[in-house]
C-alpha positions in Angstrom: -1.1 27.6 142.3 2.5 28.2 143.3 2.8 24.6 144.6 1.7 23.1 141.3 4.5 22.4 138.8 3.4 23.4 135.4 5.5 24.4 132.3 8.9 25.3 133.7 9.4 29.1 133.5 12.9 28.8 132.1 11.5 27.3 128.9 10.0 29.2 126.0 6.3 29.7 126.5 4.5 26.5 125.6 1.9 26.5 122.9 -1.2 24.4 123.0 -3.3 24.2 119.8 -6.8 22.7 119.9 -8.0 21.6 116.5 -11.8 21.3 116.2 -12.8 18.7 113.7 -15.5 16.1 112.9 -14.6 12.7 111.5 -17.3 11.7 109.0 -17.2 8.2 107.6 -18.9 8.1 104.2 -20.3 4.7 104.8 -20.0 2.3 107.8 -23.1 1.2 109.7 -25.2 3.4 107.4 -24.9 4.3 103.8 -23.1 7.5 102.6 -26.4 9.2 101.9 -28.0 8.2 105.2 -25.1 9.6 107.1 -25.3 12.9 105.2 -29.1 13.3 105.6 -29.2 12.4 109.2 -25.8 13.7 110.5 -23.3 15.5 108.3 -25.5 18.2 106.8 -26.3 19.4 110.3 -22.7 19.4 111.3 -21.7 21.7 108.5 -24.6 24.0 109.1 -23.5 24.3 112.8 -19.9 24.9 111.9 -20.8 28.0 109.8 -23.1 29.3 112.5 -20.7 29.1 115.4 -17.3 29.6 113.8 -18.3 32.9 112.2 -19.3 34.3 115.7 -15.7 34.7 116.7 -12.7 35.3 114.5 -10.3 33.3 116.7 -12.4 30.1 116.2 -11.2 27.4 113.8 -12.5 24.2 112.2 -10.9 21.5 110.0 -12.7 19.4 107.4 -11.5 16.3 105.6 -14.2 14.4 103.6 -14.9 16.4 100.5 -17.5 13.8 99.3 -19.8 15.1 102.1 -18.9 18.7 101.5 -19.9 18.3 97.8 -23.4 17.1 98.8 -23.8 19.9 101.3 -22.7 22.4 98.7 -25.3 21.2 96.2 -28.1 21.8 98.8 -26.7 25.0 100.5 -28.3 28.3 99.8 -26.3 31.1 98.1 -26.2 32.9 101.4 -24.8 29.8 103.2 -22.2 29.3 100.5 -21.1 32.9 100.8 -20.7 32.6 104.6 -18.8 29.3 104.3 -16.4 30.7 101.7 -15.8 33.8 103.8 -14.6 31.5 106.6 -12.4 29.6 104.2 -10.9 32.8 102.9 -10.3 34.1 106.4 -8.4 30.9 107.3 -11.0 29.9 109.9 -12.0 26.7 108.0 -9.1 24.6 106.7 -9.3 21.5 104.5 -7.1 18.7 105.5 -5.8 16.4 102.7 -8.7 17.5 100.6 -9.4 13.9 99.4 -12.9 12.7 98.4 -12.5 10.4 101.4 -9.9 9.5 104.1 -8.7 6.4 102.2 -7.6 3.0 103.4 -3.8 2.6 103.1 -3.5 -1.2 103.0 -5.8 -2.4 100.2 -5.8 0.6 97.9 -4.0 0.7 94.6 -1.8 3.6 93.4 -4.1 5.0 90.7 -7.2 5.1 92.9 -5.2 6.6 95.8 -4.1 9.5 93.6 -7.4 9.9 91.8 -9.6 10.4 94.9 -7.3 13.1 96.3 -7.3 14.9 92.9 -11.1 14.7 92.8 -11.5 16.3 96.2 -8.8 19.0 95.7 -10.3 19.9 92.3 -13.7 20.4 94.0 -12.4 22.8 96.7 -10.2 24.6 94.2 -13.0 25.1 91.7 -15.8 26.1 94.2 -13.8 27.7 97.0 -10.4 28.6 95.5 -8.9 26.7 98.4 -6.0 24.3 98.6 -4.9 21.8 101.3 -1.5 22.3 102.9 -1.5 19.4 105.4 -2.6 15.8 105.4 -4.7 14.2 108.1 -4.8 10.4 108.3 -6.2 9.5 111.7 -8.4 6.5 111.2 -6.9 4.1 108.6 -5.9 0.8 110.2 -2.2 1.0 109.6 -0.3 3.6 107.6 1.6 3.3 104.3 4.8 4.9 103.4 3.5 5.2 99.8 0.8 7.5 101.1 3.4 9.7 102.7 5.3 9.9 99.4 2.2 10.8 97.4 1.3 13.5 99.9 4.8 15.0 99.5 4.4 14.9 95.7 1.1 16.7 96.0 2.7 19.6 97.7 1.7 18.9 101.2 4.1 20.1 103.8 2.9 18.2 106.9 0.8 15.3 108.0 -0.8 13.9 111.1 -1.2 10.1 111.5 -2.7 8.1 114.3 -3.2 4.3 114.1 0.2 2.8 114.7 1.1 -0.2 116.8 0.7 0.7 120.5 4.2 -0.5 121.3 5.6 1.5 118.4 3.9 4.6 119.9 5.2 3.7 123.3 8.8 3.5 122.0 8.7 6.7 120.0 7.0 8.6 122.9 9.7 7.4 125.4 12.4 8.8 123.0 10.5 12.0 122.1 10.3 10.8 118.4 6.6 11.1 117.8 7.4 14.0 115.4 9.7 12.9 112.6 10.6 13.3 109.0 9.0 10.4 107.2 11.4 9.3 104.5 11.2 6.8 101.7 13.4 3.7 101.9 15.2 4.4 98.7 15.9 8.1 99.5 19.6 8.5 100.4 19.1 12.2 101.0 16.0 14.0 102.2 14.0 14.9 99.1 11.0 12.7 100.1 10.9 13.9 103.7 7.5 15.1 105.0 7.1 16.4 108.6 4.9 14.0 110.4 3.1 14.1 113.8 2.0 10.8 115.3 -0.7 11.1 117.9 0.1 9.4 121.2 -1.9 7.8 124.1 -5.1 6.0 123.0 -5.8 5.0 119.4 -8.5 7.6 119.0 -8.8 11.2 117.9 -11.3 12.9 120.3 -10.5 15.3 123.1 -10.8 12.7 125.9 -8.1 10.6 124.2 -5.8 13.3 123.0 -5.7 16.0 125.7 -3.3 14.1 127.9 -2.5 10.7 129.5 -5.2 10.7 132.1 -8.5 10.0 130.4 -10.5 10.4 133.6 -9.3 14.1 133.6 -9.8 14.7 129.9 -13.4 13.4 130.3 -14.3 16.3 132.4 -13.5 18.7 129.5 -15.5 16.9 126.9 -18.0 19.8 126.9 -20.0 18.4 124.0 -21.5 16.0 126.6 -22.8 18.6 129.0 -26.4 18.0 128.0 -26.1 14.2 127.9 -23.9 13.3 130.8 -20.6 11.4 130.8 -18.9 10.8 127.5 -18.7 7.2 126.3 -16.0 5.4 128.4 -15.9 8.0 131.1 -18.2 6.3 133.6 -18.6 8.7 136.6 -16.4 11.5 135.3 -18.8 14.1 134.0 -17.9 17.4 132.3 -18.7 20.6 134.2 -19.4 23.9 132.7 -16.6 26.5 133.2 -17.7 29.5 135.2 -15.9 32.5 136.8 -15.9 30.6 140.1 -14.3 27.3 138.9 -12.2 28.6 135.9 -8.9 28.7 137.8 -9.3 25.1 139.1 -10.4 23.9 135.7 -7.6 25.7 133.9 -4.9 24.2 136.1 -6.3 20.7 135.9 -6.3 20.6 132.1 -3.0 22.5 131.8 -1.4 19.7 133.8 -2.6 17.3 131.1 -1.1 19.5 128.4 2.2 19.6 130.2 2.4 15.8 130.5 1.6 15.5 126.8 4.3 18.0 125.9 6.9 15.9 127.6 6.8 13.2 124.8 7.3 15.8 122.0 10.5 17.8 121.5 8.9 21.0 120.1 6.9 22.0 123.2 4.0 22.7 120.9 1.0 20.5 121.9 -1.7 19.3 119.4 -5.1 18.4 120.9 -7.8 17.1 118.6 -11.2 18.5 119.7 -13.7 16.3 117.9 -14.6 12.8 117.0 -16.9 10.6 114.9 -19.7 12.8 113.6 -19.2 15.4 116.3 -21.3 18.5 116.5 -24.5 17.3 115.0 -26.4 19.4 117.6 -25.9 23.2 117.8 -25.5 23.0 121.6 -22.5 20.7 121.3 -20.5 23.1 119.2 -21.6 26.1 121.3 -20.6 24.4 124.6 -17.2 23.2 123.2 -16.2 26.7 122.0 -17.5 28.8 124.9 -16.2 26.6 127.8 -12.7 26.1 126.3 -12.5 29.8 125.5 -13.0 30.7 129.1 -10.1 28.4 130.0 -8.0 29.9 127.1 -8.6 33.4 128.5 -7.6 32.4 132.0 -4.3 30.7 131.0 -3.3 33.3 128.5 -3.8 36.1 131.0 -1.5 34.5 133.6 2.0 34.7 132.3 3.3 32.8 135.3 1.7 29.6 133.8 4.1 30.0 130.9 1.6 28.7 128.4 -0.6 29.9 125.6 -3.7 28.0 124.5 -5.7 28.6 121.3 -7.9 27.3 118.6 -6.0 26.5 115.5 -5.8 24.8 112.1 -3.3 22.0 111.4 -1.3 24.4 109.3 -1.1 26.9 112.1 0.0 24.1 114.5 2.9 23.1 112.1 3.9 26.7 111.6 4.4 27.0 115.3 6.3 23.7 115.4 8.6 24.9 112.6 9.2 28.2 114.4 10.6 26.2 117.4 12.6 23.5 115.5 14.4 23.3 112.2 13.9 20.3 109.9 17.3 18.8 110.8 16.3 18.6 114.5 13.6 16.0 113.8 14.7 12.4 113.4 14.0 10.6 110.1 12.0 7.4 109.9 11.6 5.0 107.0 9.1 2.1 106.5 5.4 1.8 107.2 3.1 1.0 110.1 1.8 -2.4 109.3 0.5 -4.6 110.9 -1.5 -2.4 113.3 -2.4 -3.5 116.8 -4.3 -1.5 119.4 -3.7 -3.8 122.3 -2.1 -7.0 123.3 -2.4 -9.6 120.5 -5.2 -7.8 118.7 -3.7 -7.4 115.2 -5.8 -5.8 112.5 -4.8 -8.2 109.7 -8.3 -9.6 108.9 -9.5 -6.6 106.9 -6.8 -7.2 104.3 -9.1 -9.9 102.9 -12.6 -9.3 104.4 -15.3 -9.3 101.7 -12.9 -10.3 98.9 -15.5 -10.0 96.2 -15.6 -6.2 96.6 -11.9 -5.9 96.6 -11.8 -7.5 93.2 -14.7 -5.3 92.0 -12.7 -2.3 93.1 -9.7 -3.2 91.0 -11.9 -3.8 87.9 -13.5 -0.4 88.3 -10.1 1.2 88.8 -8.7 -0.3 85.7 -11.8 0.7 83.6 -11.7 4.3 85.0 -8.0 4.7 84.2 -8.6 3.4 80.6 -11.6 5.7 80.2 -9.6 8.7 81.4 -6.9 8.1 78.9 -9.3 7.4 76.0 -11.3 10.5 76.8 -8.3 12.8 77.1 -6.7 11.6 73.9 -10.0 11.9 72.0 -10.0 15.5 73.2 -6.5 16.1 71.9 -7.5 14.6 68.5 -10.7 16.6 68.2 -10.3 19.5 65.7 -9.5 22.9 67.1 -12.7 24.2 65.7 -15.6 22.7 67.6 -17.9 23.1 64.6 -15.9 20.4 62.8 -15.8 18.0 65.7 -18.9 16.1 64.7 -20.3 13.7 67.2 -17.6 14.6 69.7 -18.9 18.1 70.2 -22.2 16.7 71.3 -21.0 14.0 73.6 -17.8 15.2 75.3 -19.5 17.2 78.1 -21.9 14.2 78.6 -19.0 11.8 78.9 -17.1 14.1 81.2 -20.1 14.0 83.6 -20.0 10.2 83.3 -16.3 10.2 84.2 -17.0 12.4 87.2 -19.6 10.0 88.5 -17.3 7.1 88.0 -14.4 8.9 89.7 -16.5 9.7 92.7 -17.8 6.2 93.1 -14.4 4.8 92.9 -13.2 7.4 95.3 -16.0 6.7 97.8 -15.0 3.0 97.9 -11.4 3.8 98.8 -12.7 4.9 102.2 -11.1 3.1 105.1 -14.4 1.4 105.8 -15.2 0.7 102.1 -12.5 -1.3 100.3 -11.5 -2.7 103.7 -14.7 -4.8 103.8 -15.6 -3.3 107.2 -19.0 -1.8 106.3 -22.0 -2.8 104.2 -21.0 -2.3 100.6 -23.5 -0.7 98.2 -23.7 -0.5 94.5 -20.8 0.9 92.5 -21.4 2.4 89.1 -18.8 0.8 86.8 -21.0 1.3 83.7 -20.1 5.0 83.5 -16.5 4.2 82.8 -17.4 1.6 80.2 -19.5 4.0 78.3 -16.8 6.6 78.2 -14.3 4.0 76.9 -16.8 2.9 74.1 -17.7 6.4 73.0 -14.1 7.8 73.1 -12.8 4.8 71.1 -15.7 5.3 68.6 -14.4 8.8 68.0 -10.7 7.7 67.8 -11.3 5.0 65.2 -14.0 6.8 63.2 -12.7 10.4 63.1 -14.6 13.7 63.4 -16.9 13.0 60.4 -18.5 10.0 62.1 -22.2 10.6 62.6 -23.2 7.3 64.3 -23.4 6.8 68.1 -23.4 3.9 70.5 -22.1 1.3 68.1 -19.4 -0.1 70.5 -19.7 -1.9 73.8 -17.2 -3.2 76.2 -17.2 -7.0 75.9 -17.4 -7.9 79.6 -20.6 -6.9 81.5 -22.3 -7.6 84.8 -26.0 -8.0 85.4 -25.7 -6.5 88.8 -22.9 -5.0 90.9 -22.5 -8.1 92.9 -22.8 -10.7 90.1 -20.0 -12.5 88.3 -18.8 -11.0 85.0 -20.1 -12.4 81.7 -19.1 -11.8 78.1 -21.2 -11.4 75.0 -21.4 -14.2 72.4 -20.4 -13.1 68.9 -22.5 -14.7 66.3 -20.4 -16.0 63.4 -22.4 -19.1 62.5 -25.0 -17.1 60.5 -22.6 -14.8 58.7 -23.0 -14.6 55.0 -20.1 -15.3 52.7 -17.7 -12.4 52.7 -19.3 -10.7 55.7 -17.2 -10.1 58.9 -17.6 -9.0 62.4 -15.1 -6.5 63.7 -13.7 -6.6 67.2 -11.6 -3.7 68.6 -9.0 -4.1 71.3 -7.9 -1.1 73.4 -4.4 -1.1 75.1 -4.6 1.5 77.9 -0.9 1.0 78.8 2.1 3.0 77.6 4.0 -0.2 76.6 4.1 -2.5 73.6 2.0 -5.6 74.2 1.8 -9.0 72.6 -0.9 -10.8 74.5 -3.3 -13.7 74.2 -6.9 -12.7 74.2 -10.2 -14.5 73.8 -13.6 -13.8 72.3 -16.8 -15.9 72.9 -18.3 -17.2 69.6 -21.1 -19.4 68.7 -19.3 -21.7 66.2 -15.8 -23.4 66.1 -15.7 -22.6 62.4 -14.3 -19.1 62.5 -11.2 -17.4 61.1 -9.4 -14.4 62.5 -8.0 -11.6 60.3 -5.8 -8.7 61.3 -6.5 -5.1 60.1 -4.6 -5.8 56.9 -6.7 -8.8 56.1 -4.1 -11.4 56.8 -5.0 -14.6 58.7 -4.1 -14.7 62.4 -3.2 -18.0 64.1 -6.2 -18.9 66.4 -7.3 -21.7 68.7 -10.8 -22.8 69.5 -11.6 -24.1 73.0 -14.8 -25.2 74.7 -16.6 -22.9 77.1 -16.9 -24.8 80.4 -19.5 -24.5 83.2 -19.9 -26.3 86.5 -23.5 -27.1 87.0 -24.9 -29.5 89.7 -21.3 -30.7 90.4 -20.8 -31.7 86.8 -18.3 -30.2 84.5 -20.0 -29.5 81.3 -19.2 -28.1 77.9 -21.6 -25.2 77.0 -23.4 -26.0 73.7 -22.8 -23.7 70.8 -20.4 -21.6 72.8 -16.7 -21.5 72.3 -13.6 -19.6 73.4 -11.7 -18.2 70.4 -8.1 -17.5 71.3 -5.5 -15.5 69.4 -2.6 -13.1 69.9 -2.9 -9.4 69.5 0.1 -7.1 68.8 -0.5 -3.6 70.1 1.4 -0.4 70.2 1.4 1.6 73.4 -2.0 3.2 74.0 -3.6 2.1 70.8 -6.8 0.7 69.4 -6.5 -2.3 67.0 -9.2 -4.0 65.0 -9.4 -7.7 64.2 -12.1 -9.4 62.1 -14.0 -12.6 62.5 -15.4 -14.4 59.6 -17.1 -17.8 59.2 -15.0 -20.6 57.9 -16.3 -23.8 56.3 -13.7 -25.9 58.2 -11.4 -25.8 61.1 -8.7 -27.5 59.1 -6.8 -24.5 58.0 -3.2 -23.5 58.8 -4.4 -20.6 61.0 -7.1 -22.4 63.0 -6.4 -25.2 65.5 -8.8 -27.1 67.8 -7.9 -27.7 71.4 -7.0 -31.2 72.5 -8.7 -31.9 75.9 -7.3 -34.3 78.6 -9.6 -34.9 81.5 -8.5 -36.6 84.8 -11.8 -37.6 86.5 -12.1 -37.7 90.3 -14.9 -37.6 92.9 -16.9 -35.0 90.9 -18.2 -36.4 87.6 -17.8 -35.0 84.1 -20.9 -34.8 82.0 -20.5 -37.3 79.2 -23.4 -36.0 77.3 -21.7 -32.9 75.8 -21.1 -32.8 72.1 -17.4 -33.0 71.3 -17.7 -30.4 68.5 -14.6 -31.7 66.8 -12.4 -31.6 69.9 -10.2 -34.5 70.6 -11.1 -35.7 74.2 -8.8 -38.1 76.1 -10.1 -39.3 79.5 -7.7 -40.9 82.1 -7.6 -41.7 85.8 -6.2 -39.1 88.2 -2.4 -38.8 87.9 0.4 -36.2 87.9 1.0 -34.5 84.6 3.2 -31.9 83.0 2.8 -28.8 80.8 5.6 -27.3 78.8 6.5 -24.3 76.7 9.8 -23.1 75.3 10.8 -21.7 78.8 9.5 -24.0 81.5 8.3 -27.5 82.3 5.6 -27.3 84.9 4.8 -30.4 87.0 1.3 -30.8 88.6 -0.1 -33.3 91.1 -3.1 -35.4 90.5 -5.2 -32.8 92.1 -4.3 -30.2 89.5 -2.1 -28.1 91.8 1.4 -26.9 90.8 4.3 -28.9 92.3 7.5 -27.7 90.6 8.9 -25.5 87.8 11.9 -26.5 85.7 13.9 -24.0 83.7 14.4 -25.6 80.3 17.6 -23.7 79.7 19.4 -24.6 82.9 17.4 -27.7 83.7 17.2 -26.5 87.3 14.0 -27.4 89.1 12.4 -25.4 91.8 9.9 -26.9 94.2 6.8 -24.7 94.3 3.9 -26.4 96.0 0.4 -25.0 96.1 -2.1 -26.2 98.7 -5.2 -25.0 100.4 -5.3 -24.4 104.2 -8.0 -23.2 106.5 -7.6 -21.3 109.8 -10.0 -22.0 112.6 -11.0 -18.9 114.6 -13.2 -18.4 117.7 -12.5 -14.7 117.9 -12.0 -11.8 115.5 -14.2 -10.3 112.9 -14.1 -7.9 109.9 -11.0 -6.2 111.3 -9.1 -8.6 113.5 -7.6 -12.0 112.7 -7.3 -14.4 115.6 -6.2 -17.9 114.3 -6.5 -20.8 116.7 -3.7 -22.7 115.0 -1.2 -22.5 112.2 -3.7 -23.5 109.6 -4.8 -27.0 108.6 -4.5 -28.3 105.1 -7.9 -28.7 103.5 -8.4 -32.3 102.4 -8.3 -32.5 98.6 -11.7 -32.5 97.0 -10.1 -34.2 94.0 -12.0 -32.1 91.5 -12.1 -32.9 87.7 -8.8 -31.7 86.1 -9.1 -30.5 82.6 -5.9 -29.8 80.5 -6.3 -28.0 77.2 -3.4 -28.2 74.8 -3.0 -26.1 71.6 -0.6 -24.1 69.5 -1.0 -20.8 71.4 -1.6 -20.3 74.6 6.9 -0.6 91.7 8.7 -0.6 94.9 8.2 -3.4 97.4 8.3 -3.1 101.2 10.6 -5.7 102.6 9.2 -8.0 105.3 11.0 -10.5 107.4 9.5 -13.5 109.2 9.7 -13.1 113.0 8.8 -16.3 114.9 8.5 -14.4 118.1 5.4 -12.5 117.0 1.9 -14.1 117.1 0.8 -15.6 113.8 -1.7 -12.8 113.0 1.1 -10.2 113.3 2.9 -11.9 110.4 0.1 -11.1 107.9 0.5 -8.1 105.7 -1.4 -6.3 102.9 -0.7 -7.3 99.3 -2.2 -4.7 97.0 -0.8 -6.2 93.8 2.4 -8.1 94.2 4.5 -10.3 96.5 8.1 -11.4 96.2 10.0 -14.3 97.8 13.8 -14.2 97.4 16.2 -17.0 98.0 18.9 -16.4 100.6 21.4 -15.9 97.8 19.2 -13.4 96.1 19.6 -15.2 92.8 16.2 -16.9 92.7 13.0 -14.9 92.9 9.3 -16.0 93.0 6.8 -13.3 92.3 3.1 -13.6 92.8 1.1 -10.9 90.9 -2.5 -10.3 91.9 -5.4 -8.5 90.3 -7.0 -7.7 93.7 -6.0 -6.9 97.2 -5.3 -9.9 99.4 -3.8 -10.5 102.8 -0.6 -12.5 102.8 1.0 -14.3 105.8 4.6 -15.4 106.3 4.0 -18.5 108.4 7.5 -19.9 107.9 10.7 -19.3 105.9 10.1 -19.7 102.2 6.3 -20.1 102.6 3.6 -17.6 102.1 -0.2 -17.9 102.7 -2.5 -16.0 100.4 -5.8 -15.4 102.1 -8.6 -15.8 99.6 -11.6 -15.1 101.7 -12.9 -15.0 105.3 -16.1 -16.1 106.9 -16.8 -15.3 110.6 -20.0 -15.6 112.7 -18.9 -13.2 115.4 -18.0 -9.5 115.7 -14.6 -8.3 116.9 -15.9 -5.5 119.1 -14.4 -2.7 117.0 -17.7 -1.0 116.3 -19.2 -2.7 113.2 -21.4 -5.1 115.2 -21.6 -7.9 112.8 -19.5 -10.8 111.4 -18.6 -11.6 107.8 -21.3 -13.8 106.5 -22.2 -12.3 103.1 -19.5 -14.1 101.1 -19.8 -14.2 97.3 -18.2 -16.3 94.5 -15.0 -14.3 93.7 -12.8 -14.6 90.6 -9.3 -14.2 92.1 -6.6 -13.7 89.5 -3.0 -14.5 90.1 0.1 -14.9 87.9 3.2 -16.6 89.1 6.6 -15.7 87.9 9.9 -17.4 88.6 13.1 -15.5 87.8 16.7 -16.6 87.9 19.5 -14.1 88.2 23.3 -14.5 88.0 25.6 -12.7 90.3 26.4 -9.9 87.8 22.8 -8.8 87.2 22.7 -6.7 90.3 24.8 -4.2 88.3 21.8 -3.5 86.1 19.6 -2.2 88.9 18.2 1.2 88.1 20.2 4.4 88.5 20.3 6.0 92.0 18.9 2.8 93.6 21.5 1.3 95.9 22.5 -2.3 95.2 21.5 -3.2 98.8 17.9 -2.5 97.8 18.1 -4.7 94.8 16.0 -7.5 96.3 12.9 -5.3 96.8 12.7 -3.8 93.3 10.9 -5.7 90.6 12.4 -6.4 87.3 11.1 -4.7 84.1 9.5 -8.0 83.1 7.8 -8.4 86.5 6.7 -4.7 86.4 5.1 -5.1 82.9 3.5 -8.3 83.9 1.8 -6.7 86.9 0.6 -3.8 84.6 -0.8 -6.2 82.1 -2.7 -8.2 84.8 -4.2 -5.1 86.4 -4.9 -3.2 83.1 -6.0 -5.9 80.8 -6.5 -5.3 77.1 -10.2 -4.3 76.7 -12.2 -5.9 73.8 -15.0 -3.8 72.3 -17.5 -5.5 70.0 -18.3 -3.7 66.8 -20.7 -4.4 63.9 -18.9 -2.3 61.3 -15.5 -2.7 59.7 -13.0 -0.3 61.1 -9.3 0.3 60.6 -6.4 0.3 62.9 -5.7 3.5 64.8 -2.6 4.4 66.8 -2.7 7.1 69.4 -0.4 8.6 72.0 2.2 6.9 74.3 1.7 8.6 77.6 1.6 6.6 80.8 -1.6 7.9 82.3 -3.9 10.9 81.9 -6.7 12.5 83.7 -8.9 15.4 82.6 -10.4 17.8 85.1 -11.3 21.5 85.1 -11.1 21.3 81.3 -7.3 20.6 81.5 -5.9 17.1 81.1 -2.9 16.2 83.2 -0.3 13.6 82.4 1.4 11.5 85.1 4.8 10.1 84.3 6.0 7.5 86.9 9.6 6.3 86.8 9.8 3.1 88.8 13.0 1.9 90.4 13.5 -1.4 88.5 16.1 -4.0 88.0 16.6 -4.9 84.3 18.9 -6.8 82.0 20.8 -4.9 79.4 18.8 -4.3 76.2 15.6 -5.7 77.6 12.3 -3.9 76.8 13.8 -0.6 75.6 10.4 0.6 74.5 9.0 0.8 78.1 9.0 4.2 79.8 10.8 3.2 83.1 13.4 1.4 81.0 13.9 4.5 78.9 14.6 6.4 82.0 17.6 4.1 82.5 18.8 4.2 79.0 18.5 8.0 78.7 19.6 8.8 82.2 16.1 9.9 83.0 15.8 12.4 80.2 12.3 12.4 78.6 11.3 14.4 75.5 7.7 15.1 76.3 6.5 15.9 72.7 8.0 12.6 71.5 5.5 10.7 73.7 2.8 11.7 71.2 2.9 10.2 67.8 2.6 12.4 64.7 2.6 16.1 64.6 0.2 16.5 67.5 3.0 16.4 70.0 4.7 19.5 68.6 1.5 21.6 69.2 1.2 20.6 72.9 2.7 22.5 75.9 3.6 20.8 79.2 3.8 22.6 82.5 5.0 20.8 85.6 2.7 20.8 88.6 2.1 18.9 91.8 0.7 15.4 91.7 -2.8 16.7 92.5 -2.6 19.2 89.7 -3.2 22.2 92.0 0.1 24.0 92.2 2.5 24.8 89.3 6.0 23.9 90.1 7.6 25.9 87.3 6.4 28.8 85.1 6.5 28.2 81.4 6.3 25.1 79.3 8.9 22.4 79.2 10.0 20.1 76.4 12.6 17.8 77.9 12.5 16.7 81.6 14.6 14.6 84.0 12.7 12.0 86.0 14.6 10.1 88.7 13.7 6.4 89.5 11.1 6.0 92.2 9.4 9.3 91.3 6.3 10.7 89.6 6.1 13.9 87.7 2.9 15.5 86.6 2.3 17.9 83.7 -0.6 20.0 82.7 -1.1 19.5 79.0 -2.4 22.4 76.8 -2.8 22.8 73.0 
């Protein structure tokens, strides 16, 4: 033993913390329920049985979705035993999210909501809170997630899947523990202490105990009854006995020593677990008992200068902080995309895999957010005496249950094998959110005396979860003289909106009236369908277009009535220009009064008061001209396809740089009428393989000119992968289809493609050299190019939170409600989230928008003024962490300061 060099005796005694855990994916090869019934429920039972046998034992749990199912089925005795372990600190919850979410495709609201749902569950049922975050399996890591964890009150986090060369660099410089800081932070207010696992990109004992896997294999005691662990070949674990304990202890301690050399703190973290570990009682028993024999040997020999123990993640970080102060850790800014686990294997394929479900996720997210706000405000507006609340008294608890189901379904899909498209996707229940919107709006527009129920429906529906959306046809043709149909529109955003909307009607002879009874300018267009390769007008079905003006967070009512003619000052019929090509246009449709002009394929232009748009004969955009400056910008759209012979759901392996798809020369139809957050900077690097230059685009992409005076923004209503294939060019990946697997565990290709309605808005902005002075307060001018303008920000909000039409058979009046940015009700207390985005804006632009107000008022917000009428004066606001768990200040606040690029959360009470 004297000849073996272990931890140097001159150093402070080294600490080694083994963290028992089990990584449970709520959906991958099996469904969420199948995993629970066949694996997870046994794991949790075993944890209680074996952890309670010894007070020094620990266990960490992450996925609260599984815990909630187990809790529903557990006996009272089992619940009591489990809670006792939680109270004693032997079981710790990490992150406390409903799932361990993906960090590439997820959108901000859904990321926050799923963590709130999980933390609310453990707080309600176990009076427990999470201190540390654990993100060990997402395929790349987002700096946004680090920021959110900090805002939720987390002190520490562990991450794992970073590029193997990044890990190698950080390890060689002892920088695997760092303060993760946001790009815009010029101080240290956003810092969160982060530990990046080293060696292999896995999180079990054989990959985390040290650099020599063949040695670590011999201590994977869960496999004692089954032989060698996967990947260990001939290296079998051996039970620790009194005879071999010295030899075993020195062998594993040598691995701990080697691992300690790549970290500064001399506190070693070892993950003792893996995917669905400890399903069998013998596995957990063997792991605890054999390692404890090694612990006892090492800890009883002070000459080894080491102490080994079970621990929670919080206990590990407490030890780290005892050894080193925050200023001793380096700071790191940026994210960890695109992830690669070896050579040229870049995980950029999942940014787009199964695109249909990425789109469906964004729809559900938008509906859930709208439902949360409508429900919370309806609660505020309900009379203080429940006996006077009419229908709301009877339905509020029912709707809260519906909201909970919708939240948990959305949360479940944020999992890193859900929204990523790397598992079999099952049904998502979006109808719950729609019902909450309908019933809450009914209350808001009808008041507490209303005694009717279920008289509103959201206009857009789906027959099945995997079908395309459809809208209801409003029957105006048979309306009697003087009768009207009312249609309600719900604006779920905290900004003023003037937006074009459409309703499907069965006659072109229809007039639109506002809530005051005044005519509203409208336009009637045909409803098109593409059947049997023929473009056809749907008979007796029309798009009725008009503009709605809506206050922040309001419900507005418009009325439709039958008109005897379309020749009125407020009604216009669309003029239709068709450019035929290889596909034919059905000539048998009735023209229904539309002026139809047919021509051979040729380039054409569209114009409004801002721009002239030039299109090629194939209907794709070619250039945009600013009508004020007459400057033209070439913006060419084309379709390309990438050939692949490798890769699968996760990996993208292009064979070439992408070949332009030959134009199919489809029919082009032009209709003319009278109406109609922080960004992560990326730089094109030609030295990297093509697949390394693809990144996630959750909602927006920006290309800046070299001068910074011209900016093209692409806004998306779904997550897409984007590739920088050359300077000034970006590829937006719409879908992927692969026959083969990529050997990353899923065992299948991507062959279940579905017709997907991708939505994009293009924005071209021109700046002059002085406009950088108008960037938001506390945002350095050097960061100007990665902050969207107010107009761009509002555009993205409008695309991802569309105005929601609700069809109604009774006349209703306009109702204006509060002006908060977002709300969420849980545990009986609604919480309000106020984000202040770092934006670039022109003087005097959009002074009604919340982030702009932050600029104009130096970040001072009067909370009660966010609510119209006298209701704001009766509300109290208490600041808390982003997950709503911890109060930051005692007592209510009225006026608050919000810095750009920050989110503040307030508990709202009457």
